[in-house]
C-alpha positions in Angstrom: 43.3 132.1 -7.6 43.9 132.8 -3.9 42.8 136.4 -3.9 40.2 137.1 -1.2 40.2 133.4 -0.3 40.9 131.5 2.9 43.8 129.0 2.9 44.8 126.6 5.7 48.1 124.8 5.9 48.5 121.8 8.2 51.9 121.5 9.7 52.3 125.1 8.7 55.2 125.9 11.1 57.5 123.5 9.3 60.0 124.2 6.5 57.4 124.3 3.7 55.1 126.6 5.6 57.9 129.1 6.2 58.2 129.4 2.4 54.6 129.0 1.4 53.2 131.7 3.7 55.4 134.6 2.7 55.4 133.7 -1.0 51.7 133.3 -1.1 51.1 136.6 0.7 53.4 138.3 -1.7 51.9 136.9 -4.9 48.3 136.8 -3.9 46.1 138.6 -1.4 44.3 136.0 0.5 41.6 137.0 3.0 43.0 134.5 5.5 46.0 132.3 5.7 45.7 129.9 8.7 48.7 128.0 10.1 47.5 124.9 11.7 50.0 123.0 13.9 50.4 121.4 17.3 53.6 123.2 18.5 52.7 126.4 20.3 56.3 127.6 20.6 56.9 127.3 16.8 53.6 129.2 16.2 54.8 131.9 18.7 58.1 132.3 16.9 56.5 132.3 13.5 53.9 134.9 14.5 56.6 137.4 15.2 57.5 137.4 11.5 54.2 138.7 10.5 53.5 141.4 13.1 50.1 142.9 12.6 49.2 141.3 9.3 45.6 140.3 10.0 45.6 137.9 7.1 47.8 135.5 9.0 46.1 133.4 11.7 47.4 130.7 14.0 45.4 127.7 15.1 46.7 125.1 17.6 45.6 121.6 16.6 46.6 118.1 15.5 45.5 116.3 12.4 44.8 113.3 14.6 42.0 115.3 16.2 39.1 115.3 13.7 36.9 117.6 15.8 39.7 120.2 16.0 40.2 120.0 12.2 36.5 120.6 11.7 36.6 123.8 13.7 39.7 125.0 11.9 38.2 124.4 8.5 35.2 126.6 9.0 35.1 129.0 6.0 38.3 127.6 4.4 38.5 127.4 0.6 41.9 125.8 0.0 44.1 123.4 2.1 47.7 122.5 1.9 48.4 119.3 3.9 52.1 119.5 5.1 51.7 117.9 8.5 53.6 114.6 8.8 55.9 112.4 10.9 58.7 112.4 8.4 62.1 111.5 9.9 62.9 108.0 8.7 64.6 106.6 11.9 61.9 108.2 14.1 59.2 106.5 12.1 61.0 103.1 12.3 61.2 103.2 16.0 57.8 104.8 16.6 55.6 103.1 14.0 52.3 103.5 15.8 52.8 107.3 16.1 53.8 107.6 12.4 50.6 105.7 11.3 48.4 107.9 13.5 49.7 111.1 12.0 50.4 110.1 8.4 47.4 107.8 7.7 44.7 108.5 10.3 45.5 112.2 10.1 45.0 112.0 6.3 41.7 110.3 6.7 40.6 112.9 9.2 41.5 115.7 6.9 39.8 114.2 3.9 36.6 113.7 5.9 36.7 117.2 7.4 37.4 118.9 4.0 34.5 117.1 2.4 32.1 118.0 5.2 33.1 121.7 5.1 33.0 121.8 1.3 36.6 122.9 0.9 37.3 123.6 -2.8 40.7 122.1 -3.3 43.2 120.2 -1.2 46.9 119.6 -2.1 48.8 117.0 0.0 52.6 117.0 0.2 54.2 113.6 -0.5 57.7 112.4 -0.8 60.0 110.3 -3.0 59.9 107.7 -0.3 56.3 106.9 -1.1 57.5 105.5 -4.5 58.3 101.8 -3.9 58.7 102.4 -0.2 61.5 100.8 1.7 60.7 102.2 5.1 57.6 102.8 7.3 57.5 106.6 6.6 57.4 105.9 2.9 54.7 103.2 3.3 52.5 105.6 5.3 52.9 108.3 2.8 52.1 105.9 0.0 48.9 105.0 1.9 48.2 108.7 2.4 48.7 109.4 -1.4 46.2 106.6 -2.2 43.7 108.1 0.3 43.9 111.5 -1.2 43.5 110.1 -4.7 40.5 108.0 -3.7 39.1 111.0 -1.8 37.9 112.4 -5.2 35.6 109.4 -5.5 34.8 109.2 -1.8 33.6 112.8 -1.8 30.4 111.8 -3.7 28.5 114.9 -4.8 30.8 117.3 -3.0 32.8 119.6 -5.2 36.0 119.1 -3.0 38.9 117.9 -5.1 42.2 116.4 -3.9 45.6 116.3 -5.5 49.2 115.4 -4.4 52.6 116.9 -4.9 55.7 114.7 -4.6 59.3 115.8 -4.3 62.6 114.7 -2.9 65.3 116.2 -0.7 64.6 119.9 0.1 67.9 121.9 -0.1 68.8 123.5 3.2 65.6 122.6 5.1 65.8 121.9 8.8 67.2 118.4 9.5 68.5 117.9 6.0 72.1 117.1 4.9 73.3 120.5 3.9 72.8 122.3 7.3 74.1 119.1 9.0 77.3 119.2 7.0 77.6 122.9 7.5 77.3 122.4 11.3 80.2 120.0 11.5 82.4 121.2 8.6 84.9 122.8 10.9 85.8 119.3 12.3 87.3 118.4 8.9 85.5 115.0 8.8 82.0 114.4 7.2 80.1 111.2 7.6 78.9 109.7 4.3 76.4 106.8 4.4 77.5 105.4 1.0 79.8 106.8 -1.6 77.3 105.7 -4.3 74.3 107.6 -2.8 72.4 110.1 -4.9 69.6 112.6 -4.1 67.2 114.8 -5.9 67.7 118.5 -5.2 64.8 121.0 -5.0 64.4 124.3 -3.3 61.5 125.2 -1.1 60.6 127.9 -3.5 60.2 125.3 -6.3 58.1 123.2 -4.0 55.7 126.1 -3.3 55.5 126.9 -7.0 54.6 123.3 -7.8 51.8 123.4 -5.2 50.4 126.6 -6.8 50.5 124.8 -10.1 48.7 121.8 -8.7 45.9 124.0 -7.3 45.4 125.6 -10.7 45.7 122.5 -12.9 44.1 119.7 -10.9 40.9 117.9 -11.8 41.3 115.6 -8.9 43.6 112.6 -8.1 46.7 113.7 -9.9 50.2 113.3 -8.4 52.6 116.1 -9.5 56.3 115.4 -9.7 58.7 118.3 -10.4 61.6 117.8 -12.8 64.7 118.6 -10.7 68.4 117.8 -10.8 70.2 115.1 -8.9 73.5 115.2 -7.0 75.9 112.7 -5.5 76.1 112.8 -1.7 79.9 113.0 -2.0 79.6 116.1 -4.2 77.3 117.7 -1.7 80.0 117.1 0.9 82.6 118.6 -1.4 80.5 121.7 -2.0 80.0 122.3 1.7 83.6 121.5 2.8 86.0 121.0 0.0 89.0 120.1 2.3 87.1 117.8 4.7 87.8 114.1 4.7 84.9 111.6 4.3 84.1 108.7 6.6 81.8 106.0 5.2 79.3 105.2 8.1 76.7 103.0 6.3 73.1 103.4 5.4 70.6 104.1 8.2 67.6 101.9 8.9 65.0 102.3 6.2 67.2 104.6 4.0 67.5 104.1 0.2 70.7 104.3 -1.9 68.9 106.4 -4.5 65.7 108.4 -4.4 62.8 107.3 -6.6 59.8 109.5 -7.5 58.1 107.5 -10.3 58.5 103.8 -10.3 57.6 101.1 -12.9 54.2 100.6 -11.3 53.2 104.2 -12.1 54.4 104.2 -15.7 51.1 103.2 -17.3 49.5 106.3 -15.8 52.3 108.9 -16.1 52.5 111.9 -18.5 55.3 114.3 -19.1 55.1 118.1 -19.3 57.8 120.7 -19.8 58.6 121.2 -16.1 57.0 118.2 -14.4 55.5 114.8 -14.6 51.9 113.9 -13.6 50.8 110.5 -12.4 47.1 110.1 -13.1 44.8 107.9 -11.0 44.5 104.3 -11.9 40.9 104.2 -10.6 37.6 105.0 -12.5 39.4 105.3 -15.9 40.6 108.7 -14.8 44.0 108.0 -16.4 42.4 108.3 -19.8 40.5 111.5 -19.0 41.5 114.3 -21.5 40.8 117.0 -18.9 43.5 115.4 -16.6 45.9 114.6 -19.4 45.7 118.0 -21.1 48.8 118.4 -23.3 50.8 115.7 -21.6 52.9 113.1 -23.4 52.8 109.5 -22.2 56.2 108.3 -20.9 57.9 105.2 -22.2 57.0 101.8 -20.8 60.5 101.3 -19.3 60.5 104.8 -17.7 61.4 105.4 -14.1 62.4 108.7 -12.4 65.2 108.1 -10.0 68.0 110.2 -8.7 70.6 107.9 -10.2 69.1 107.7 -13.8 68.2 111.4 -14.0 69.2 113.4 -17.1 69.8 116.6 -15.1 72.6 116.9 -12.5 73.7 119.7 -10.2 77.4 120.4 -10.1 79.5 121.4 -7.1 79.9 125.0 -8.2 76.1 125.5 -8.6 75.4 124.2 -5.1 78.2 126.3 -3.6 76.7 129.4 -5.2 73.3 128.5 -3.8 74.7 128.0 -0.3 76.5 131.4 -0.5 73.3 133.1 -1.5 71.1 131.3 1.1 73.5 130.7 4.0 71.6 132.9 6.5 68.4 130.9 6.2 69.8 127.4 5.7 68.5 125.1 8.5 66.3 127.7 10.1 63.0 126.4 8.8 
C-alpha cells in the first residue's frame, strides 16, 4: 500500500508518530515519510533516530497555517492527522487555542488535501469525542464530523477521509502509567476516583488500526479497535503494589469511564472480529454494502464503554507489559 508512496503525518513528533514512523518504514518502503510539526527541538531529537535515512523528512509547520500545509502536501499520497491540543485541563483553560488547532486545523487540512489530490487521509480521534464532557472532546467530535463530511465536500476529487478512534494509550508521554512510575517510590499514588475505568491500547495496536483504515476505507468510516479495560486502582497496583492510594477527585472535564461508541452511533455501527466501524449517517452511506462489507449490525441497546467492556486486562498482564517496555515508557 505505502510502497514507493509519500506519506505525511501531522503532529508527527508525538507519541503516535514515534511508533508509526519506524513501524511503517519496517513494514513498507515508502518513497518519503514527512514529519510535519511545529516544535523544532522535537524534530531535531527525532531526526537523530533516523540518521541518513533519506526517506524520512522533517517539515516545520502548524496545521493552523493553511499555506504551510499546502506547501508540505506537495506530492503527498497519504496523510495521517495526529496533530491536536489534547490535554483535557489545558483545553479547558485555553479554549480558543484548542478550537484553533483541533477544528480550524482540521478544516485547513481537509481543504489542502483536496486541493493537492491526496489519495487517503486518516485522522486520529479519541474516546472523548463520544458524548463529550469536555472541550477537548467537543472539538474532536467536531473534527470527526468535518472529516466524515469531507468525503462529500471533496466533490469530484478522489480524496477520501476516514477516522480512527481509541482510548488511553499505554505508556505514552503524559499518561497515567509513566506518571505513576515517576512517583511510585513515594509510596502514595493519587487516584481520582476508585470506580474509574479506562480502555488500554498500545501504540503498536493504534498504528495497525490506522494501516487497516487506509486499506479498508471507502470514506467517512470511524474505526474503533476492540481493546481491554482496566480499573484505575488496578493500574496503580500493577505499578506499585505496596503503595497507598489517595482519592483526589476527578479533574475538570474528566469522565469516570471512557466511551468510544455511544447510543447516538448505534444505528450506524457494525461489528468485525477485531474492531467496530461507525458508518456515516449522511448520504445514506450507512447502508452502502462497500462500506459495510462483512460487518454485523450491533444491537440497538449497544454501547462501547470501559465499564461495560467484555474484555479486561488483569494486573499481571499489565505488569508483564511494563517490564517488557519500561525503557520506552513515557519517552514518546
